[in-house]
DOVO-99228 format. One line per field, with one value per residue: residue number from 1; x, y, z of N, C-alpha, C in turn; residue in three letters. Coordinates in steps of 0.1 Angstrom, whole numbers, plus 5000, padded with zeros to 4 digits. Layout:
resi	NUM,...
n_east	X,...
n_north	Y,...
n_up	Z,...
ca_east	X,...
ca_north	Y,...
ca_up	Z,...
c_east	X,...
c_north	Y,...
c_up	Z,...
resn	ALA,...
***
This chain:
resi	1,2,3,4,5,6,7,8,9,10,11,12,13,14,15,16,17,18,19,20,21,22,23,24,25,26,27,28,29,30,31,32,33,34,35,36,37,38,39,40,41,42,43,44,45,46,47,48,49,50,51,52,53,54,55,56,57,58,59,60,61,62,63,64,65,66,67,68,69,70,71,72,73,74,75,76,77,78,79,80,81,82,83,84,85,86,87,88,89,90,91,92,93,94,95,96,97,98,99,100,101,102,103,104,105,106,107,108,109,110,111,112,113,114,115,116,117,118,119,120,121,122,123,124,125,126,127,128,129,130,131,132,133,134,135,136,137,138,139,140,141,142,143,144,145,146,147,148,149,150,151,152,153,154,155,156,157,158,159,160,161,162,163,164,165,166,167,168,169,170,171,172,173,174,175,176,177,178,179,180,181,182,183,184,185,186,187,188,189,190,191,192,193,194,195,196,197,198,199,200,201,202,203,204,205,206,207,208,209,210,211,212,213,214,215,216,217,218,219,220,221,222,223,224,225,226,227,228,229,230,231,232,233,234,235,236,237,238,239,240,241,242,243,244,245,246,247,248,249,250,251,252,253,254,255,256,257,258,259,260,261,262,263,264,265,266,267,268,269,270,271,272,273,274,275,276,277,278,279,280,281,282,283,284,285,286,287,288,289,290,291,292,293,294,295,296,297,298,299,300,301,302,303,304,305,306,307,308,309,310,311,312,313,314,315,316,317,318,319,320,321,322,323,324,325,326,327,328,329,330,331,332,333,334,335,336,337,338,339,340,341,342,343,344,345,346,347,348,349,350,351,352,353,354,355,356,357,358,359,360,361,362,363,364,365,366,367,368,369,370,371,372,373,374,375,376,377,378,379,380,381,382,383
n_east	0401,0430,0457,0490,0508,0541,0567,0596,0605,0620,0631,0643,0641,0628,0604,0573,0540,0510,0479,0453,0419,0404,0375,0355,0328,0308,0318,0333,0359,0362,0380,0391,0410,0430,0452,0480,0514,0548,0582,0612,0644,0672,0699,0724,0719,0705,0725,0742,0726,0724,0751,0754,0740,0736,0759,0777,0801,0796,0803,0797,0795,0786,0760,0749,0749,0732,0708,0701,0700,0681,0659,0656,0650,0625,0611,0610,0595,0571,0563,0555,0530,0494,0480,0480,0468,0484,0515,0527,0556,0575,0602,0634,0644,0674,0687,0678,0679,0684,0687,0690,0663,0651,0641,0662,0666,0659,0664,0654,0661,0659,0653,0627,0622,0629,0607,0586,0595,0594,0567,0552,0534,0525,0545,0545,0567,0593,0581,0584,0601,0587,0571,0591,0604,0585,0589,0582,0585,0585,0574,0553,0541,0520,0499,0481,0465,0457,0440,0415,0408,0403,0382,0351,0351,0343,0350,0383,0407,0436,0463,0488,0518,0541,0569,0603,0607,0585,0554,0528,0495,0472,0442,0423,0438,0452,0477,0507,0534,0568,0574,0596,0621,0608,0611,0637,0661,0658,0660,0686,0701,0696,0706,0733,0741,0733,0731,0707,0677,0657,0639,0621,0587,0592,0606,0632,0633,0612,0623,0640,0648,0639,0663,0663,0679,0694,0672,0663,0684,0682,0657,0663,0672,0674,0655,0630,0619,0614,0590,0562,0557,0577,0604,0622,0648,0670,0692,0696,0688,0706,0728,0753,0745,0731,0752,0768,0750,0745,0770,0779,0766,0767,0748,0732,0718,0689,0681,0689,0672,0647,0648,0649,0625,0609,0616,0605,0578,0573,0579,0561,0537,0537,0529,0504,0491,0494,0477,0454,0441,0414,0411,0435,0447,0466,0495,0520,0552,0559,0535,0534,0551,0549,0560,0566,0539,0527,0541,0532,0504,0506,0517,0500,0473,0446,0439,0426,0440,0440,0442,0450,0437,0411,0399,0398,0424,0451,0475,0503,0506,0500,0514,0521,0495,0488,0505,0496,0472,0482,0494,0471,0459,0478,0476,0451,0454,0454,0463,0487,0494,0492,0494,0495,0504,0529,0543,0546,0543,0519,0494,0505,0507,0520,0552,0569,0562,0568,0565,0548,0547,0538,0515,0512,0486,0465,0439,0411,0415,0404,0382,0381,0396,0388,0367,0364,0378,0372,0378,0378,0388,0396,0387,0408,0432,0458,0466
n_north	6391,6379,6395,6396,6418,6431,6446,6463,6488,6521,6516,6492,6467,6444,6424,6434,6420,6414,6399,6406,6403,6414,6430,6444,6467,6485,6518,6514,6498,6469,6455,6426,6420,6394,6384,6395,6402,6400,6395,6392,6404,6383,6385,6388,6396,6420,6435,6436,6451,6476,6483,6489,6512,6548,6571,6553,6538,6514,6484,6469,6442,6439,6450,6432,6408,6417,6422,6396,6382,6397,6394,6366,6365,6379,6361,6339,6351,6355,6329,6320,6331,6330,6316,6335,6353,6370,6387,6417,6433,6456,6456,6465,6497,6511,6533,6567,6589,6622,6655,6689,6691,6676,6644,6621,6594,6561,6533,6501,6471,6435,6409,6400,6376,6354,6352,6347,6323,6306,6308,6306,6324,6355,6384,6418,6444,6469,6495,6523,6536,6541,6563,6582,6584,6598,6623,6625,6621,6595,6589,6600,6568,6557,6575,6570,6551,6562,6583,6572,6557,6576,6589,6604,6607,6629,6664,6680,6659,6638,6615,6600,6585,6569,6558,6549,6573,6600,6604,6624,6625,6645,6646,6666,6688,6678,6668,6650,6640,6636,6644,6645,6630,6601,6576,6573,6587,6585,6557,6553,6566,6550,6525,6531,6537,6516,6492,6481,6478,6498,6522,6508,6512,6539,6544,6552,6578,6590,6594,6615,6650,6677,6693,6725,6741,6724,6712,6735,6739,6715,6718,6738,6727,6727,6711,6711,6735,6734,6733,6711,6690,6667,6645,6623,6605,6579,6587,6612,6616,6601,6581,6594,6620,6625,6622,6644,6665,6661,6664,6690,6692,6671,6654,6632,6599,6596,6624,6631,6614,6624,6649,6643,6630,6652,6666,6649,6651,6679,6686,6670,6679,6706,6705,6694,6715,6734,6726,6727,6705,6684,6657,6631,6603,6578,6557,6531,6523,6544,6551,6535,6547,6564,6589,6602,6604,6619,6643,6650,6654,6675,6695,6699,6707,6711,6690,6657,6627,6595,6559,6540,6516,6519,6523,6498,6491,6476,6491,6486,6472,6489,6499,6475,6466,6488,6484,6459,6469,6486,6467,6453,6474,6477,6451,6453,6472,6499,6532,6539,6562,6595,6623,6650,6647,6633,6648,6640,6641,6630,6604,6571,6536,6513,6497,6465,6433,6401,6370,6341,6305,6289,6302,6338,6354,6380,6400,6414,6447,6476,6504,6526,6537,6527,6548,6549,6531,6505,6487,6456,6435,6402,6376,6358,6371,6374,6395
n_up	2191,2205,2219,2228,2247,2251,2270,2280,2301,2307,2332,2329,2343,2339,2321,2313,2308,2290,2282,2262,2252,2225,2212,2188,2189,2172,2175,2196,2213,2230,2256,2273,2299,2302,2313,2332,2339,2350,2342,2356,2344,2340,2364,2352,2326,2330,2341,2319,2301,2315,2315,2288,2284,2278,2294,2283,2261,2234,2215,2182,2186,2212,2208,2191,2207,2228,2214,2207,2232,2246,2230,2233,2260,2260,2245,2262,2283,2269,2264,2288,2291,2286,2256,2226,2197,2184,2189,2203,2206,2223,2230,2242,2249,2240,2231,2225,2202,2203,2193,2198,2205,2186,2174,2160,2157,2170,2191,2197,2212,2209,2194,2174,2161,2177,2194,2176,2166,2188,2198,2175,2163,2147,2151,2160,2159,2167,2168,2172,2154,2130,2134,2140,2115,2102,2111,2138,2174,2181,2205,2232,2225,2238,2239,2219,2229,2254,2246,2234,2257,2278,2267,2270,2297,2325,2327,2327,2317,2322,2315,2333,2333,2353,2349,2343,2330,2331,2315,2301,2290,2274,2263,2256,2250,2229,2233,2242,2260,2273,2306,2322,2344,2361,2379,2371,2379,2407,2410,2400,2419,2443,2434,2431,2456,2473,2459,2456,2435,2437,2457,2480,2485,2489,2513,2521,2509,2523,2548,2544,2537,2516,2496,2488,2473,2456,2443,2429,2411,2396,2384,2366,2343,2308,2294,2306,2298,2272,2246,2240,2211,2228,2239,2260,2277,2291,2279,2285,2313,2333,2354,2354,2348,2372,2391,2385,2391,2418,2430,2441,2465,2484,2497,2520,2514,2520,2519,2493,2478,2486,2475,2448,2445,2448,2426,2405,2413,2410,2383,2369,2381,2374,2347,2350,2363,2344,2323,2337,2349,2359,2367,2370,2356,2369,2364,2364,2380,2397,2410,2432,2450,2478,2485,2461,2451,2471,2467,2442,2447,2465,2451,2430,2438,2430,2414,2410,2417,2404,2404,2375,2376,2382,2358,2347,2340,2350,2370,2371,2347,2326,2303,2290,2283,2267,2245,2236,2226,2206,2189,2181,2166,2145,2133,2122,2102,2110,2120,2146,2160,2174,2157,2166,2191,2190,2171,2145,2109,2101,2108,2113,2104,2126,2131,2123,2109,2119,2106,2120,2124,2093,2068,2067,2081,2085,2101,2082,2070,2089,2085,2101,2132,2166,2186,2213,2241,2262,2291,2310,2337,2338,2361,2367,2361,2370,2385
ca_east	0415,0439,0470,0500,0517,0553,0575,0605,0606,0632,0636,0650,0642,0622,0595,0559,0533,0495,0471,0440,0410,0398,0363,0349,0313,0306,0330,0339,0368,0362,0391,0391,0424,0429,0465,0490,0525,0561,0593,0624,0656,0682,0708,0735,0714,0702,0738,0747,0718,0729,0764,0753,0732,0744,0768,0788,0802,0794,0806,0786,0794,0777,0747,0744,0746,0721,0696,0698,0697,0669,0649,0653,0643,0612,0604,0607,0584,0559,0559,0548,0517,0483,0481,0475,0468,0494,0523,0533,0568,0582,0616,0641,0651,0688,0691,0668,0688,0678,0696,0683,0649,0645,0645,0668,0665,0656,0669,0649,0666,0651,0650,0613,0622,0629,0593,0578,0599,0590,0553,0546,0524,0531,0550,0547,0578,0600,0570,0586,0608,0579,0567,0603,0606,0576,0591,0578,0594,0583,0570,0549,0531,0508,0489,0471,0457,0451,0429,0402,0406,0398,0371,0338,0352,0339,0360,0395,0413,0449,0468,0502,0525,0553,0579,0616,0604,0571,0548,0515,0486,0460,0434,0416,0448,0459,0491,0513,0549,0576,0575,0609,0623,0600,0620,0651,0672,0656,0666,0700,0707,0695,0715,0747,0744,0730,0731,0693,0672,0648,0636,0608,0577,0597,0609,0644,0629,0603,0632,0648,0643,0642,0673,0657,0690,0696,0660,0662,0694,0677,0646,0669,0676,0667,0645,0617,0615,0610,0575,0558,0560,0591,0606,0635,0651,0682,0703,0698,0687,0713,0736,0763,0738,0728,0764,0772,0741,0746,0783,0782,0758,0771,0736,0730,0709,0675,0678,0690,0660,0635,0649,0646,0610,0603,0618,0595,0565,0572,0579,0548,0526,0537,0522,0490,0486,0493,0465,0443,0434,0406,0414,0447,0447,0481,0499,0534,0558,0559,0523,0537,0560,0540,0566,0563,0525,0524,0546,0523,0492,0509,0521,0489,0462,0433,0436,0423,0448,0434,0449,0443,0429,0397,0393,0401,0438,0461,0485,0516,0506,0493,0521,0519,0482,0488,0512,0486,0463,0489,0495,0457,0457,0486,0470,0439,0458,0451,0475,0489,0500,0484,0504,0495,0512,0543,0549,0548,0536,0506,0493,0512,0506,0533,0559,0571,0555,0576,0555,0550,0547,0528,0512,0509,0472,0460,0425,0408,0417,0392,0382,0383,0399,0377,0367,0365,0383,0367,0384,0375,0398,0391,0390,0421,0442,0472,0468
ca_north	6388,6380,6401,6397,6430,6429,6458,6466,6503,6528,6511,6481,6457,6431,6424,6434,6414,6415,6394,6412,6398,6427,6429,6457,6469,6499,6527,6510,6486,6463,6446,6418,6417,6380,6380,6405,6397,6405,6385,6400,6400,6376,6396,6390,6403,6433,6442,6439,6463,6488,6486,6494,6525,6561,6576,6544,6534,6500,6481,6462,6428,6440,6452,6419,6399,6421,6420,6382,6378,6403,6387,6353,6368,6382,6349,6331,6357,6353,6315,6318,6337,6323,6317,6347,6352,6379,6394,6430,6434,6468,6454,6473,6509,6513,6547,6576,6599,6635,6667,6702,6688,6668,6630,6616,6580,6554,6519,6491,6458,6423,6403,6394,6362,6344,6351,6341,6309,6298,6307,6302,6334,6367,6394,6431,6450,6481,6504,6537,6542,6546,6577,6590,6586,6608,6636,6625,6618,6581,6588,6587,6560,6553,6584,6565,6543,6571,6592,6566,6553,6587,6595,6604,6610,6643,6674,6680,6647,6635,6602,6602,6572,6572,6547,6555,6586,6603,6610,6629,6626,6654,6645,6678,6697,6671,6668,6639,6642,6633,6656,6644,6617,6596,6568,6571,6593,6578,6543,6554,6570,6539,6515,6535,6538,6504,6480,6477,6484,6509,6525,6501,6520,6552,6545,6561,6592,6595,6598,6626,6664,6683,6704,6734,6746,6713,6711,6746,6736,6704,6724,6747,6719,6732,6702,6715,6747,6731,6731,6699,6676,6665,6632,6622,6591,6578,6593,6625,6615,6588,6582,6604,6633,6626,6624,6658,6674,6660,6665,6702,6692,6660,6650,6618,6592,6600,6638,6631,6608,6633,6660,6637,6628,6665,6669,6642,6657,6693,6686,6665,6687,6718,6703,6692,6728,6742,6722,6728,6692,6680,6643,6626,6588,6575,6543,6529,6520,6556,6551,6528,6554,6574,6602,6609,6607,6630,6655,6654,6660,6688,6706,6701,6704,6712,6678,6644,6616,6582,6548,6535,6504,6523,6522,6485,6490,6474,6502,6480,6466,6498,6500,6463,6467,6497,6478,6450,6477,6490,6455,6451,6484,6473,6439,6457,6482,6512,6540,6538,6574,6607,6632,6662,6644,6629,6657,6635,6648,6624,6591,6560,6522,6512,6484,6455,6420,6389,6359,6329,6293,6288,6315,6350,6358,6391,6403,6424,6461,6483,6517,6536,6533,6529,6561,6546,6518,6501,6474,6449,6426,6389,6372,6351,6378,6374,6407
ca_up	2188,2217,2216,2240,2247,2259,2271,2291,2300,2310,2344,2325,2353,2335,2309,2316,2298,2292,2272,2261,2242,2219,2204,2183,2189,2167,2176,2209,2213,2243,2259,2285,2303,2307,2320,2333,2347,2348,2343,2358,2337,2348,2368,2342,2314,2334,2342,2305,2296,2322,2310,2275,2284,2278,2284,2280,2247,2232,2201,2175,2192,2223,2203,2185,2218,2235,2206,2208,2245,2250,2222,2239,2272,2256,2240,2274,2290,2262,2265,2301,2291,2279,2242,2219,2182,2179,2199,2200,2214,2223,2231,2252,2244,2244,2228,2219,2196,2203,2191,2197,2206,2175,2174,2148,2156,2182,2190,2206,2209,2213,2181,2175,2155,2188,2199,2165,2165,2200,2199,2162,2159,2142,2161,2156,2167,2162,2165,2173,2143,2119,2137,2139,2101,2097,2118,2151,2185,2184,2219,2238,2217,2247,2237,2210,2238,2264,2241,2235,2271,2286,2260,2277,2311,2327,2331,2320,2322,2317,2319,2337,2335,2361,2348,2344,2326,2333,2304,2303,2278,2277,2251,2253,2244,2218,2237,2250,2260,2285,2315,2328,2350,2372,2388,2365,2388,2420,2410,2398,2432,2452,2429,2433,2471,2481,2451,2454,2423,2439,2471,2482,2492,2492,2527,2523,2506,2534,2559,2541,2535,2503,2495,2479,2463,2446,2435,2419,2400,2387,2376,2356,2331,2296,2289,2311,2292,2258,2244,2234,2215,2232,2245,2266,2283,2299,2272,2293,2327,2336,2366,2352,2350,2386,2398,2383,2397,2432,2436,2449,2477,2493,2505,2523,2505,2522,2515,2479,2473,2489,2465,2435,2444,2446,2411,2397,2416,2405,2368,2364,2386,2367,2335,2354,2366,2331,2316,2346,2348,2371,2370,2364,2358,2371,2363,2365,2393,2406,2418,2445,2458,2484,2485,2448,2450,2480,2461,2431,2452,2472,2441,2421,2448,2424,2406,2417,2411,2406,2397,2362,2379,2382,2344,2343,2335,2361,2369,2368,2334,2317,2291,2283,2277,2256,2234,2231,2218,2194,2180,2175,2155,2133,2126,2114,2093,2116,2126,2161,2165,2174,2152,2174,2203,2187,2162,2132,2098,2099,2114,2106,2109,2133,2133,2113,2113,2117,2106,2128,2115,2083,2061,2075,2079,2094,2098,2071,2075,2093,2079,2111,2145,2176,2193,2227,2246,2275,2296,2322,2341,2341,2375,2369,2352,2375,2394
c_east	0423,0453,0478,0509,0529,0561,0584,0608,0619,0638,0645,0652,0636,0612,0580,0551,0518,0489,0457,0432,0402,0386,0358,0334,0310,0318,0337,0347,0368,0374,0389,0405,0424,0442,0474,0501,0537,0572,0606,0635,0665,0693,0719,0731,0711,0715,0744,0739,0723,0742,0765,0745,0741,0747,0779,0789,0801,0799,0795,0785,0785,0762,0741,0740,0733,0708,0692,0693,0684,0657,0646,0646,0628,0604,0601,0595,0571,0554,0553,0534,0506,0485,0474,0476,0479,0502,0527,0544,0575,0597,0621,0648,0665,0693,0680,0676,0681,0688,0687,0668,0643,0650,0650,0668,0662,0659,0663,0655,0657,0645,0637,0613,0622,0615,0585,0582,0594,0575,0546,0535,0531,0535,0551,0557,0583,0590,0574,0592,0599,0574,0579,0606,0597,0577,0587,0589,0594,0579,0562,0538,0518,0497,0477,0461,0450,0439,0416,0398,0399,0386,0358,0339,0349,0351,0372,0404,0427,0453,0483,0508,0539,0562,0593,0615,0589,0566,0533,0508,0474,0452,0428,0425,0455,0474,0495,0528,0555,0578,0589,0611,0612,0608,0634,0662,0671,0663,0681,0707,0707,0705,0729,0751,0743,0731,0717,0687,0663,0645,0622,0599,0581,0602,0622,0640,0621,0611,0640,0641,0647,0652,0668,0667,0692,0684,0659,0672,0689,0666,0651,0673,0667,0655,0631,0611,0611,0595,0573,0555,0575,0592,0620,0637,0664,0694,0706,0699,0693,0721,0747,0757,0736,0741,0769,0763,0742,0759,0785,0775,0761,0759,0737,0719,0694,0672,0679,0677,0647,0636,0645,0631,0603,0604,0607,0581,0563,0571,0566,0537,0525,0529,0507,0484,0485,0481,0453,0434,0426,0409,0426,0447,0462,0483,0514,0539,0558,0546,0525,0546,0552,0546,0564,0549,0521,0529,0537,0510,0494,0511,0510,0476,0448,0429,0434,0431,0442,0442,0442,0435,0414,0390,0396,0415,0447,0473,0499,0518,0501,0500,0520,0505,0481,0494,0504,0476,0469,0491,0482,0455,0465,0481,0458,0441,0455,0463,0475,0495,0490,0494,0506,0504,0526,0550,0551,0539,0522,0506,0499,0508,0520,0539,0562,0565,0564,0566,0558,0551,0536,0525,0509,0495,0469,0446,0423,0409,0404,0393,0385,0387,0388,0379,0369,0371,0378,0372,0378,0386,0392,0395,0403,0432,0456,0475,0456
c_north	6389,6384,6402,6409,6428,6442,6458,6481,6508,6524,6498,6470,6444,6434,6423,6428,6414,6408,6400,6407,6410,6423,6442,6456,6483,6507,6524,6497,6481,6454,6439,6415,6403,6376,6392,6398,6404,6394,6393,6395,6392,6386,6399,6398,6418,6441,6445,6451,6476,6492,6491,6508,6537,6565,6566,6541,6519,6497,6472,6447,6428,6442,6439,6409,6404,6419,6405,6378,6385,6397,6373,6355,6371,6370,6340,6337,6355,6339,6312,6324,6328,6325,6329,6345,6360,6384,6407,6433,6448,6466,6463,6485,6510,6527,6554,6588,6613,6646,6679,6700,6680,6654,6626,6601,6574,6540,6511,6478,6447,6417,6396,6380,6352,6342,6343,6326,6300,6297,6303,6312,6346,6377,6408,6437,6462,6491,6518,6543,6547,6560,6586,6594,6596,6621,6636,6621,6603,6579,6601,6580,6557,6563,6579,6556,6552,6578,6584,6560,6564,6593,6593,6606,6625,6651,6673,6669,6645,6621,6604,6588,6575,6559,6553,6570,6588,6609,6613,6630,6635,6655,6658,6689,6691,6670,6655,6641,6638,6645,6657,6631,6614,6589,6567,6575,6587,6565,6543,6557,6558,6528,6518,6534,6524,6491,6475,6484,6496,6511,6520,6510,6534,6554,6554,6575,6598,6599,6610,6640,6669,6694,6713,6740,6736,6712,6723,6744,6726,6710,6734,6740,6724,6724,6707,6727,6745,6729,6717,6701,6675,6651,6632,6607,6591,6583,6607,6622,6601,6591,6592,6618,6635,6629,6638,6668,6673,6664,6678,6701,6682,6656,6635,6612,6596,6614,6638,6625,6617,6644,6655,6634,6641,6669,6662,6649,6671,6693,6680,6674,6700,6717,6700,6706,6736,6739,6722,6716,6690,6666,6638,6611,6584,6560,6543,6527,6532,6557,6544,6535,6565,6588,6609,6613,6619,6644,6660,6661,6674,6699,6708,6698,6704,6699,6666,6634,6603,6571,6544,6523,6507,6523,6508,6482,6488,6483,6497,6475,6476,6498,6487,6462,6476,6491,6466,6457,6481,6479,6452,6461,6480,6461,6443,6469,6496,6519,6539,6550,6585,6618,6644,6659,6641,6639,6652,6642,6642,6610,6581,6547,6519,6497,6476,6442,6409,6377,6348,6317,6293,6301,6326,6354,6368,6394,6413,6438,6467,6497,6528,6530,6535,6543,6560,6532,6516,6488,6469,6439,6412,6384,6366,6358,6378,6385,6409
c_up	2201,2213,2229,2238,2256,2259,2283,2290,2304,2324,2341,2335,2349,2324,2314,2305,2301,2280,2273,2250,2237,2210,2200,2184,2185,2168,2189,2208,2228,2245,2273,2288,2310,2315,2321,2342,2344,2350,2344,2348,2346,2352,2358,2330,2318,2335,2328,2299,2302,2317,2296,2273,2283,2292,2280,2265,2245,2218,2195,2181,2204,2219,2198,2197,2225,2227,2207,2222,2250,2243,2228,2252,2270,2252,2252,2282,2283,2263,2278,2302,2284,2264,2236,2204,2176,2191,2194,2210,2212,2223,2242,2246,2249,2241,2221,2214,2194,2202,2189,2197,2195,2176,2161,2146,2170,2180,2201,2202,2215,2201,2182,2169,2165,2193,2189,2164,2176,2200,2186,2157,2155,2153,2155,2165,2161,2158,2165,2161,2131,2121,2136,2124,2095,2104,2132,2161,2187,2198,2222,2230,2225,2245,2229,2218,2248,2258,2240,2249,2279,2279,2268,2291,2314,2330,2322,2325,2315,2322,2322,2340,2342,2360,2351,2341,2327,2320,2307,2290,2282,2264,2247,2247,2232,2221,2245,2249,2273,2293,2321,2335,2360,2382,2383,2374,2402,2420,2408,2412,2442,2447,2433,2448,2478,2473,2449,2442,2425,2454,2474,2491,2496,2506,2530,2520,2517,2546,2557,2540,2522,2504,2484,2469,2452,2437,2425,2408,2391,2378,2366,2343,2319,2291,2294,2305,2277,2257,2237,2219,2218,2239,2251,2272,2290,2291,2278,2308,2332,2349,2366,2354,2365,2394,2397,2391,2413,2438,2444,2463,2488,2502,2509,2515,2507,2517,2499,2473,2475,2478,2451,2434,2442,2432,2403,2400,2410,2390,2363,2369,2379,2354,2338,2357,2353,2323,2324,2346,2361,2376,2363,2367,2358,2370,2364,2379,2402,2415,2431,2454,2465,2485,2472,2447,2459,2474,2450,2437,2459,2462,2430,2428,2441,2416,2415,2409,2415,2399,2385,2365,2379,2369,2339,2337,2347,2360,2366,2353,2323,2303,2283,2276,2266,2244,2228,2222,2205,2184,2173,2163,2143,2126,2118,2105,2097,2121,2141,2167,2165,2170,2161,2187,2200,2178,2148,2122,2096,2107,2106,2112,2114,2131,2121,2118,2109,2117,2116,2119,2105,2077,2071,2071,2090,2091,2087,2077,2078,2087,2089,2124,2155,2182,2208,2230,2260,2279,2309,2325,2344,2355,2377,2360,2357,2384,2403
resn	UNK,UNK,UNK,UNK,UNK,UNK,UNK,UNK,UNK,UNK,UNK,UNK,UNK,UNK,UNK,UNK,UNK,UNK,UNK,UNK,UNK,UNK,UNK,UNK,UNK,UNK,UNK,UNK,UNK,UNK,UNK,UNK,UNK,UNK,UNK,UNK,UNK,UNK,UNK,UNK,UNK,UNK,UNK,UNK,UNK,UNK,UNK,UNK,UNK,UNK,UNK,UNK,UNK,UNK,UNK,UNK,UNK,UNK,UNK,UNK,UNK,UNK,UNK,UNK,UNK,UNK,UNK,UNK,UNK,UNK,UNK,UNK,UNK,UNK,UNK,UNK,UNK,UNK,UNK,UNK,UNK,UNK,UNK,UNK,UNK,UNK,UNK,UNK,UNK,UNK,UNK,UNK,UNK,UNK,UNK,UNK,UNK,UNK,UNK,UNK,UNK,UNK,UNK,UNK,UNK,UNK,UNK,UNK,UNK,UNK,UNK,UNK,UNK,UNK,UNK,UNK,UNK,UNK,UNK,UNK,UNK,UNK,UNK,UNK,UNK,UNK,UNK,UNK,UNK,UNK,UNK,UNK,UNK,UNK,UNK,UNK,UNK,UNK,UNK,UNK,UNK,UNK,UNK,UNK,UNK,UNK,UNK,UNK,UNK,UNK,UNK,UNK,UNK,UNK,UNK,UNK,UNK,UNK,UNK,UNK,UNK,UNK,UNK,UNK,UNK,UNK,UNK,UNK,UNK,UNK,UNK,UNK,UNK,UNK,UNK,UNK,UNK,UNK,UNK,UNK,UNK,UNK,UNK,UNK,UNK,UNK,UNK,UNK,UNK,UNK,UNK,UNK,UNK,UNK,UNK,UNK,UNK,UNK,UNK,UNK,UNK,UNK,UNK,UNK,UNK,UNK,UNK,UNK,UNK,UNK,UNK,UNK,UNK,UNK,UNK,UNK,UNK,UNK,UNK,UNK,UNK,UNK,UNK,UNK,UNK,UNK,UNK,UNK,UNK,UNK,UNK,UNK,UNK,UNK,UNK,UNK,UNK,UNK,UNK,UNK,UNK,UNK,UNK,UNK,UNK,UNK,UNK,UNK,UNK,UNK,UNK,UNK,UNK,UNK,UNK,UNK,UNK,UNK,UNK,UNK,UNK,UNK,UNK,UNK,UNK,UNK,UNK,UNK,UNK,UNK,UNK,UNK,UNK,UNK,UNK,UNK,UNK,UNK,UNK,UNK,UNK,UNK,UNK,UNK,UNK,UNK,UNK,UNK,UNK,UNK,UNK,UNK,UNK,UNK,UNK,UNK,UNK,UNK,UNK,UNK,UNK,UNK,UNK,UNK,UNK,UNK,UNK,UNK,UNK,UNK,UNK,UNK,UNK,UNK,UNK,UNK,UNK,UNK,UNK,UNK,UNK,UNK,UNK,UNK,UNK,UNK,UNK,UNK,UNK,UNK,UNK,UNK,UNK,UNK,UNK,UNK,UNK,UNK,UNK,UNK,UNK,UNK,UNK,UNK,UNK,UNK,UNK,UNK,UNK,UNK,UNK,UNK,UNK,UNK,UNK,UNK,UNK,UNK,UNK,UNK,UNK,UNK,UNK,UNK,UNK,UNK,UNK,UNK,UNK,UNK,UNK,UNK,UNK,UNK,UNK,UNK,UNK,UNK,UNK,UNK,UNK,UNK,UNK
***
């Protein structure tokens, strides 16, 4: 079954996509990654998304427009991909409602009917809220993919995704949670100072020095002391948060970025140390920032950090591939959550299904989810 996974993460820069052909063989699910890619948001749409993010206030007219425009953007991105039997669309997170460490709601926009109308195939969407309704954090959903992906690897292993927010999955501990910001604050600092979306190859951060006093203040945030399961996003780590934190220090941009890279490195490395991990499989845009990766290695020297590409998962497309997997699970009537990781009261089949053209036909339900996932990349996958 070919499933197209679509997601725009907390960097809200565009739509990652991946088509995976999934085949079951006993307790192993084999996936051939046939296509991966990314479609940037049009500048006007990205600006509208940024303008709607916390702590800014929005009205329902803006929400309606964004739901439509993001849905249409996802449909165009899907239409550029090879044909699939099913689409699984994460959409764009606009708000993750957290109070006193408890998730009360979550909002992803991007109306899936636009995808179903254009492609004519069913679309699974709105995946996170089912876990939230069962008492979970609705995040990180990628844990359901990480656990079978890492199954059978030697030693103590973990999977670390460095997107806007960093999340860590540790199958041996039955844990998966957000460790803190990855690129969220780094990108906010670069955007505010230069108008550019990110620090390409970490060049600006590499020219700076860590301000230990500011780093200590950042590390004092109560989020880092909370015990898992826990999740966070740009409702906490946004440009206003950064402006308040940076104001007493007056750092130039390179020193500010070096300090923020150290924050990402320390908050993620602290969890790697806590779980005494031997191998950490890394994915996401942060993998391309040498300063962040150097901070991770320096602060967790006992661990070996390897790119997810070594497991057949292109690092830039890891989350799109994971949502292709989650869509496959939903289509087969299988839960897509690890309750020990999200904090939900039990596993749940995720999402809602928008029919394509003609009768809605899904595969016969399977009795058990696969225990292992193994992936290979087709020669013409796009990466």
